[in-house]
A tleap script that builds the chain and sets N, CA, C and O, in Angstrom:
source leaprc.protein.ff14SB
mol = sequence {
  NMET ARG HIE SER SER ARG CYS CYS PRO ARG
  ILE GLN ASP ARG THR GLY ILE LYS PHE VAL
  HIE ALA THR ASP ARG GLU ALA ILE GLY GLU
  TRP ASP HIE GLY ASP TYR THR HIE GLN VAL
  TYR ARG ALA ALA TRP GLY PRO MET ASN ASP
  ARG TYR TRP PHE GLY LYS ALA GLU THR ALA
  LYS ARG ARG ALA VAL VAL MET ALA LYS TYR
  GLU PRO VAL GLY ILE LEU ASP GLY GLY ARG
  ARG PHE ALA PRO GLY PHE ALA THR ALA CSER
}
set mol.1.N position { 76.152 89.297 130.789 }
set mol.1.CA position { 77.501 88.810 130.623 }
set mol.1.C position { 78.416 89.981 130.303 }
set mol.1.O position { 78.101 90.790 129.431 }
set mol.2.N position { 79.492 90.079 130.964 }
set mol.2.CA position { 80.466 91.138 130.740 }
set mol.2.C position { 81.353 90.780 129.556 }
set mol.2.O position { 81.888 89.674 129.482 }
set mol.3.N position { 81.505 91.732 128.625 }
set mol.3.CA position { 82.354 91.491 127.460 }
set mol.3.C position { 83.802 91.777 127.833 }
set mol.3.O position { 84.099 92.761 128.510 }
set mol.4.N position { 84.666 90.935 127.400 }
set mol.4.CA position { 86.089 91.149 127.643 }
set mol.4.C position { 86.898 90.419 126.593 }
set mol.4.O position { 86.359 89.656 125.792 }
set mol.5.N position { 88.187 90.660 126.606 }
set mol.5.CA position { 89.060 89.990 125.644 }
set mol.5.C position { 89.166 88.499 125.939 }
set mol.5.O position { 89.693 87.737 125.128 }
set mol.6.N position { 88.670 88.086 127.092 }
set mol.6.CA position { 88.733 86.669 127.459 }
set mol.6.C position { 87.482 85.913 127.046 }
set mol.6.O position { 87.382 84.708 127.279 }
set mol.7.N position { 86.530 86.602 126.438 }
set mol.7.CA position { 85.260 85.993 126.078 }
set mol.7.C position { 85.426 84.869 125.047 }
set mol.7.O position { 84.919 83.766 125.252 }
set mol.8.N position { 86.121 85.136 123.959 }
set mol.8.CA position { 86.262 84.128 122.902 }
set mol.8.C position { 86.982 82.871 123.365 }
set mol.8.O position { 86.520 81.767 123.079 }
set mol.9.N position { 88.097 83.005 124.070 }
set mol.9.CA position { 88.731 81.763 124.552 }
set mol.9.C position { 87.808 80.941 125.457 }
set mol.9.O position { 87.833 79.711 125.414 }
set mol.10.N position { 87.001 81.612 126.271 }
set mol.10.CA position { 86.076 80.871 127.141 }
set mol.10.C position { 85.033 80.131 126.315 }
set mol.10.O position { 84.697 78.986 126.617 }
set mol.11.N position { 84.521 80.778 125.281 }
set mol.11.CA position { 83.541 80.119 124.407 }
set mol.11.C position { 84.191 78.911 123.741 }
set mol.11.O position { 83.584 77.843 123.663 }
set mol.12.N position { 85.416 79.074 123.265 }
set mol.12.CA position { 86.116 77.964 122.623 }
set mol.12.C position { 86.308 76.804 123.597 }
set mol.12.O position { 86.109 75.642 123.241 }
set mol.13.N position { 86.694 77.128 124.821 }
set mol.13.CA position { 86.897 76.086 125.823 }
set mol.13.C position { 85.602 75.352 126.139 }
set mol.13.O position { 85.590 74.125 126.235 }
set mol.14.N position { 84.516 76.095 126.300 }
set mol.14.CA position { 83.226 75.478 126.652 }
set mol.14.C position { 82.664 74.628 125.531 }
set mol.14.O position { 82.103 73.562 125.786 }
set mol.15.N position { 82.805 75.085 124.284 }
set mol.15.CA position { 82.196 74.368 123.161 }
set mol.15.C position { 83.110 73.327 122.542 }
set mol.15.O position { 82.644 72.401 121.878 }
set mol.16.N position { 84.429 73.477 122.760 }
set mol.16.CA position { 85.372 72.573 122.117 }
set mol.16.C position { 85.621 72.945 120.664 }
set mol.16.O position { 86.284 72.204 119.937 }
set mol.17.N position { 85.092 74.093 120.233 }
set mol.17.CA position { 85.282 74.565 118.861 }
set mol.17.C position { 86.337 75.656 118.876 }
set mol.17.O position { 86.194 76.655 119.581 }
set mol.18.N position { 87.372 75.473 118.117 }
set mol.18.CA position { 88.442 76.464 118.054 }
set mol.18.C position { 88.195 77.396 116.875 }
set mol.18.O position { 87.975 76.942 115.752 }
set mol.19.N position { 88.231 78.695 117.136 }
set mol.19.CA position { 88.071 79.678 116.075 }
set mol.19.C position { 89.359 79.728 115.267 }
set mol.19.O position { 90.452 79.545 115.802 }
set mol.20.N position { 89.215 79.975 113.989 }
set mol.20.CA position { 90.370 79.947 113.104 }
set mol.20.C position { 91.275 81.144 113.362 }
set mol.20.O position { 92.470 80.977 113.603 }
set mol.21.N position { 90.727 82.328 113.313 }
set mol.21.CA position { 91.480 83.548 113.591 }
set mol.21.C position { 90.490 84.692 113.670 }
set mol.21.O position { 89.303 84.515 113.393 }
set mol.22.N position { 90.965 85.845 114.040 }
set mol.22.CA position { 90.095 87.018 114.172 }
set mol.22.C position { 90.167 87.833 112.890 }
set mol.22.O position { 91.152 88.532 112.653 }
set mol.23.N position { 89.136 87.748 112.063 }
set mol.23.CA position { 89.156 88.460 110.790 }
set mol.23.C position { 89.158 89.967 110.977 }
set mol.23.O position { 89.574 90.697 110.078 }
set mol.24.N position { 88.700 90.449 112.129 }
set mol.24.CA position { 88.716 91.893 112.356 }
set mol.24.C position { 90.130 92.422 112.535 }
set mol.24.O position { 90.339 93.635 112.553 }
set mol.25.N position { 91.096 91.531 112.667 }
set mol.25.CA position { 92.487 91.958 112.814 }
set mol.25.C position { 93.278 91.805 111.513 }
set mol.25.O position { 94.470 92.107 111.469 }
set mol.26.N position { 92.624 91.344 110.477 }
set mol.26.CA position { 93.298 91.217 109.192 }
set mol.26.C position { 93.506 92.596 108.592 }
set mol.26.O position { 92.720 93.517 108.818 }
set mol.27.N position { 94.565 92.720 107.833 }
set mol.27.CA position { 94.790 93.975 107.116 }
set mol.27.C position { 93.743 94.094 106.011 }
set mol.27.O position { 93.418 93.109 105.347 }
set mol.28.N position { 93.228 95.280 105.821 }
set mol.28.CA position { 92.221 95.503 104.789 }
set mol.28.C position { 92.839 95.225 103.429 }
set mol.28.O position { 93.917 95.725 103.107 }
set mol.29.N position { 92.150 94.433 102.648 }
set mol.29.CA position { 92.606 94.141 101.299 }
set mol.29.C position { 93.510 92.945 101.163 }
set mol.29.O position { 93.977 92.661 100.060 }
set mol.30.N position { 93.774 92.235 102.231 }
set mol.30.CA position { 94.666 91.077 102.161 }
set mol.30.C position { 93.934 89.786 101.808 }
set mol.30.O position { 94.568 88.822 101.379 }
set mol.31.N position { 92.637 89.749 101.975 }
set mol.31.CA position { 91.860 88.558 101.669 }
set mol.31.C position { 91.775 88.384 100.159 }
set mol.31.O position { 91.733 89.373 99.428 }
set mol.32.N position { 91.748 87.157 99.686 }
set mol.32.CA position { 91.547 86.921 98.256 }
set mol.32.C position { 90.868 85.576 98.050 }
set mol.32.O position { 90.933 84.689 98.901 }
set mol.33.N position { 90.226 85.448 96.919 }
set mol.33.CA position { 89.522 84.211 96.581 }
set mol.33.C position { 90.503 83.037 96.530 }
set mol.33.O position { 91.567 83.125 95.917 }
set mol.34.N position { 90.126 81.950 97.179 }
set mol.34.CA position { 90.938 80.747 97.174 }
set mol.34.C position { 91.981 80.671 98.276 }
set mol.34.O position { 92.621 79.633 98.443 }
set mol.35.N position { 92.170 81.759 99.043 }
set mol.35.CA position { 93.183 81.710 100.100 }
set mol.35.C position { 92.637 80.973 101.324 }
set mol.35.O position { 91.524 80.448 101.303 }
set mol.36.N position { 93.431 80.943 102.376 }
set mol.36.CA position { 93.068 80.193 103.584 }
set mol.36.C position { 91.737 80.660 104.183 }
set mol.36.O position { 90.886 79.840 104.527 }
set mol.37.N position { 91.562 81.980 104.304 }
set mol.37.CA position { 90.322 82.504 104.877 }
set mol.37.C position { 89.125 82.066 104.046 }
set mol.37.O position { 88.107 81.646 104.597 }
set mol.38.N position { 89.237 82.158 102.750 }
set mol.38.CA position { 88.156 81.748 101.848 }
set mol.38.C position { 87.841 80.266 102.019 }
set mol.38.O position { 86.673 79.886 102.101 }
set mol.39.N position { 88.855 79.445 102.072 }
set mol.39.CA position { 88.653 78.007 102.227 }
set mol.39.C position { 87.951 77.674 103.543 }
set mol.39.O position { 87.061 76.825 103.585 }
set mol.40.N position { 88.362 78.354 104.616 }
set mol.40.CA position { 87.776 78.087 105.933 }
set mol.40.C position { 86.309 78.515 105.975 }
set mol.40.O position { 85.460 77.775 106.471 }
set mol.41.N position { 86.014 79.697 105.461 }
set mol.41.CA position { 84.629 80.155 105.436 }
set mol.41.C position { 83.753 79.227 104.616 }
set mol.41.O position { 82.639 78.902 105.029 }
set mol.42.N position { 84.239 78.796 103.461 }
set mol.42.CA position { 83.449 77.884 102.630 }
set mol.42.C position { 83.228 76.559 103.331 }
set mol.42.O position { 82.134 75.998 103.259 }
set mol.43.N position { 84.244 76.048 104.008 }
set mol.43.CA position { 84.111 74.783 104.719 }
set mol.43.C position { 83.101 74.901 105.853 }
set mol.43.O position { 82.342 73.970 106.122 }
set mol.44.N position { 83.102 76.065 106.520 }
set mol.44.CA position { 82.200 76.259 107.658 }
set mol.44.C position { 80.780 76.604 107.232 }
set mol.44.O position { 79.820 76.113 107.826 }
set mol.45.N position { 80.637 77.437 106.216 }
set mol.45.CA position { 79.322 77.997 105.892 }
set mol.45.C position { 78.806 77.648 104.515 }
set mol.45.O position { 77.669 77.985 104.183 }
set mol.46.N position { 79.615 76.977 103.699 }
set mol.46.CA position { 79.188 76.666 102.338 }
set mol.46.C position { 79.539 77.803 101.393 }
set mol.46.O position { 80.328 78.683 101.739 }
set mol.47.N position { 78.957 77.786 100.204 }
set mol.47.CA position { 79.283 78.816 99.218 }
set mol.47.C position { 78.989 80.222 99.755 }
set mol.47.O position { 78.008 80.445 100.463 }
set mol.48.N position { 79.860 81.150 99.398 }
set mol.48.CA position { 79.693 82.527 99.852 }
set mol.48.C position { 79.065 83.356 98.735 }
set mol.48.O position { 79.263 83.069 97.554 }
set mol.49.N position { 78.317 84.371 99.109 }
set mol.49.CA position { 77.721 85.273 98.151 }
set mol.49.C position { 78.815 86.235 97.673 }
set mol.49.O position { 79.260 87.100 98.427 }
set mol.50.N position { 79.238 86.081 96.432 }
set mol.50.CA position { 80.337 86.889 95.899 }
set mol.50.C position { 80.033 88.381 95.901 }
set mol.50.O position { 80.945 89.200 95.786 }
set mol.51.N position { 78.781 88.733 96.029 }
set mol.51.CA position { 78.414 90.151 96.087 }
set mol.51.C position { 79.078 90.840 97.277 }
set mol.51.O position { 79.358 92.037 97.218 }
set mol.52.N position { 79.331 90.107 98.344 }
set mol.52.CA position { 79.877 90.685 99.570 }
set mol.52.C position { 81.347 90.369 99.803 }
set mol.52.O position { 81.925 90.833 100.785 }
set mol.53.N position { 81.952 89.600 98.933 }
set mol.53.CA position { 83.335 89.180 99.132 }
set mol.53.C position { 84.175 89.628 97.949 }
set mol.53.O position { 84.164 88.989 96.897 }
set mol.54.N position { 84.902 90.725 98.119 }
set mol.54.CA position { 85.766 91.235 97.067 }
set mol.54.C position { 87.170 90.698 97.280 }
set mol.54.O position { 87.649 90.610 98.411 }
set mol.55.N position { 87.818 90.342 96.195 }
set mol.55.CA position { 89.206 89.909 96.266 }
set mol.55.C position { 90.147 91.099 96.345 }
set mol.55.O position { 89.710 92.248 96.417 }
set mol.56.N position { 91.449 90.811 96.331 }
set mol.56.CA position { 92.467 91.853 96.484 }
set mol.56.C position { 92.380 92.936 95.419 }
set mol.56.O position { 92.455 94.123 95.738 }
set mol.57.N position { 92.225 92.548 94.171 }
set mol.57.CA position { 92.230 93.526 93.078 }
set mol.57.C position { 91.052 94.488 93.189 }
set mol.57.O position { 91.229 95.701 93.072 }
set mol.58.N position { 89.869 93.963 93.410 }
set mol.58.CA position { 88.681 94.825 93.516 }
set mol.58.C position { 88.745 95.694 94.766 }
set mol.58.O position { 88.333 96.854 94.738 }
set mol.59.N position { 89.258 95.142 95.860 }
set mol.59.CA position { 89.398 95.927 97.092 }
set mol.59.C position { 90.356 97.094 96.866 }
set mol.59.O position { 90.073 98.216 97.286 }
set mol.60.N position { 91.482 96.842 96.211 }
set mol.60.CA position { 92.456 97.909 95.950 }
set mol.60.C position { 91.834 99.001 95.091 }
set mol.60.O position { 92.054 100.187 95.337 }
set mol.61.N position { 91.064 98.610 94.092 }
set mol.61.CA position { 90.413 99.572 93.200 }
set mol.61.C position { 89.419 100.442 93.966 }
set mol.61.O position { 89.434 101.666 93.835 }
set mol.62.N position { 88.566 99.821 94.753 }
set mol.62.CA position { 87.550 100.568 95.510 }
set mol.62.C position { 88.177 101.426 96.600 }
set mol.62.O position { 87.727 102.540 96.865 }
set mol.63.N position { 89.207 100.903 97.220 }
set mol.63.CA position { 89.886 101.655 98.277 }
set mol.63.C position { 90.556 102.911 97.726 }
set mol.63.O position { 90.541 103.960 98.370 }
set mol.64.N position { 91.135 102.806 96.547 }
set mol.64.CA position { 91.775 103.964 95.921 }
set mol.64.C position { 90.751 105.070 95.654 }
set mol.64.O position { 91.050 106.250 95.838 }
set mol.65.N position { 89.567 104.697 95.227 }
set mol.65.CA position { 88.507 105.685 94.968 }
set mol.65.C position { 88.128 106.397 96.262 }
set mol.65.O position { 88.001 107.621 96.287 }
set mol.66.N position { 87.948 105.633 97.329 }
set mol.66.CA position { 87.563 106.216 98.616 }
set mol.66.C position { 88.681 107.105 99.167 }
set mol.66.O position { 88.417 108.214 99.632 }
set mol.67.N position { 89.910 106.630 99.117 }
set mol.67.CA position { 91.031 107.412 99.641 }
set mol.67.C position { 91.197 108.725 98.881 }
set mol.67.O position { 91.548 109.744 99.475 }
set mol.68.N position { 90.948 108.706 97.579 }
set mol.68.CA position { 91.055 109.937 96.783 }
set mol.68.C position { 90.047 110.987 97.248 }
set mol.68.O position { 90.296 112.186 97.123 }
set mol.69.N position { 88.934 110.547 97.772 }
set mol.69.CA position { 87.929 111.484 98.287 }
set mol.69.C position { 88.231 111.912 99.723 }
set mol.69.O position { 87.970 113.057 100.093 }
set mol.70.N position { 88.767 111.023 100.519 }
set mol.70.CA position { 89.024 111.310 101.933 }
set mol.70.C position { 90.283 112.144 102.175 }
set mol.70.O position { 90.272 113.053 103.005 }
set mol.71.N position { 91.363 111.842 101.458 }
set mol.71.CA position { 92.637 112.502 101.740 }
set mol.71.C position { 92.596 114.024 101.615 }
set mol.71.O position { 93.214 114.699 102.439 }
set mol.72.N position { 91.902 114.603 100.630 }
set mol.72.CA position { 91.857 116.067 100.550 }
set mol.72.C position { 91.218 116.743 101.770 }
set mol.72.O position { 91.481 117.915 102.038 }
set mol.73.N position { 90.391 116.016 102.495 }
set mol.73.CA position { 89.775 116.605 103.690 }
set mol.73.C position { 90.510 116.189 104.963 }
set mol.73.O position { 90.036 116.448 106.069 }
set mol.74.N position { 91.673 115.542 104.804 }
set mol.74.CA position { 92.510 115.232 105.956 }
set mol.74.C position { 92.279 113.886 106.613 }
set mol.74.O position { 92.802 113.642 107.701 }
set mol.75.N position { 91.513 113.006 105.987 }
set mol.75.CA position { 91.313 111.653 106.529 }
set mol.75.C position { 92.308 110.739 105.812 }
set mol.75.O position { 92.212 110.528 104.603 }
set mol.76.N position { 93.255 110.206 106.567 }
set mol.76.CA position { 94.368 109.459 105.986 }
set mol.76.C position { 94.418 108.021 106.492 }
set mol.76.O position { 93.806 107.682 107.505 }
set mol.77.N position { 95.149 107.195 105.776 }
set mol.77.CA position { 95.364 105.788 106.167 }
set mol.77.C position { 94.055 105.061 106.449 }
set mol.77.O position { 93.943 104.331 107.434 }
set mol.78.N position { 93.087 105.257 105.602 }
set mol.78.CA position { 91.812 104.556 105.774 }
set mol.78.C position { 91.063 104.939 107.029 }
set mol.78.O position { 90.307 104.135 107.573 }
set mol.79.N position { 91.265 106.161 107.495 }
set mol.79.CA position { 90.579 106.628 108.691 }
set mol.79.C position { 91.356 106.399 109.973 }
set mol.79.O position { 90.869 106.726 111.055 }
set mol.80.N position { 92.541 105.849 109.871 }
set mol.80.CA position { 93.352 105.585 111.068 }
set mol.80.C position { 94.117 106.819 111.537 }
set mol.80.O position { 94.633 106.852 112.654 }
set mol.81.N position { 94.187 107.843 110.665 }
set mol.81.CA position { 94.919 109.053 110.989 }
set mol.81.C position { 94.213 110.224 110.336 }
set mol.81.O position { 93.598 110.070 109.281 }
set mol.82.N position { 94.293 111.379 110.943 }
set mol.82.CA position { 93.723 112.547 110.305 }
set mol.82.C position { 94.640 113.742 110.504 }
set mol.82.O position { 95.418 113.804 111.456 }
set mol.83.N position { 94.530 114.676 109.591 }
set mol.83.CA position { 95.329 115.886 109.637 }
set mol.83.C position { 94.363 117.061 109.792 }
set mol.83.O position { 93.688 117.440 108.835 }
set mol.84.N position { 94.298 117.626 110.971 }
set mol.84.CA position { 93.359 118.739 111.162 }
set mol.84.C position { 93.729 119.907 110.255 }
set mol.84.O position { 94.895 120.290 110.156 }
set mol.85.N position { 92.740 120.451 109.612 }
set mol.85.CA position { 92.989 121.556 108.718 }
set mol.85.C position { 91.789 122.473 108.632 }
set mol.85.O position { 91.668 123.272 107.703 }
set mol.86.N position { 90.917 122.356 109.590 }
set mol.86.CA position { 89.728 123.190 109.591 }
set mol.86.C position { 90.074 124.603 110.037 }
set mol.86.O position { 90.990 124.810 110.833 }
set mol.87.N position { 89.346 125.551 109.526 }
set mol.87.CA position { 89.560 126.942 109.931 }
set mol.87.C position { 89.241 127.081 111.420 }
set mol.87.O position { 88.299 126.477 111.932 }
set mol.88.N position { 90.041 127.884 112.090 }
set mol.88.CA position { 89.808 128.107 113.530 }
set mol.88.C position { 89.432 129.563 113.754 }
set mol.88.O position { 89.846 130.452 113.009 }
set mol.89.N position { 88.650 129.787 114.782 }
set mol.89.CA position { 88.250 131.155 115.120 }
set mol.89.C position { 89.408 131.875 115.787 }
set mol.89.O position { 90.148 131.275 116.567 }
set mol.90.N position { 89.568 133.133 115.493 }
set mol.90.CA position { 90.660 133.910 116.108 }
set mol.90.C position { 90.177 134.566 117.369 }
set mol.90.O position { 90.942 135.263 118.035 }
savepdb mol mol.pdb
quit
């Protein structure tokens, strides 16, 4: 089967099950306990293992730690941008 951006709509059409949204397109750190995404996942899959689901506050805290390590080496915006600064040969 060839993968394409049309794959998910075809699956939805064939099964009659509509996907809620694409979580891979959510902004990092926007999810939180009790919000719409949380409610939908719980309704679909039951209780979630909190070990793997961090809310906004914990995500912001962990992200700040990672960014503090990445930014000095030129990795910016969570890896979406970089600033080359490596030594070059003359």
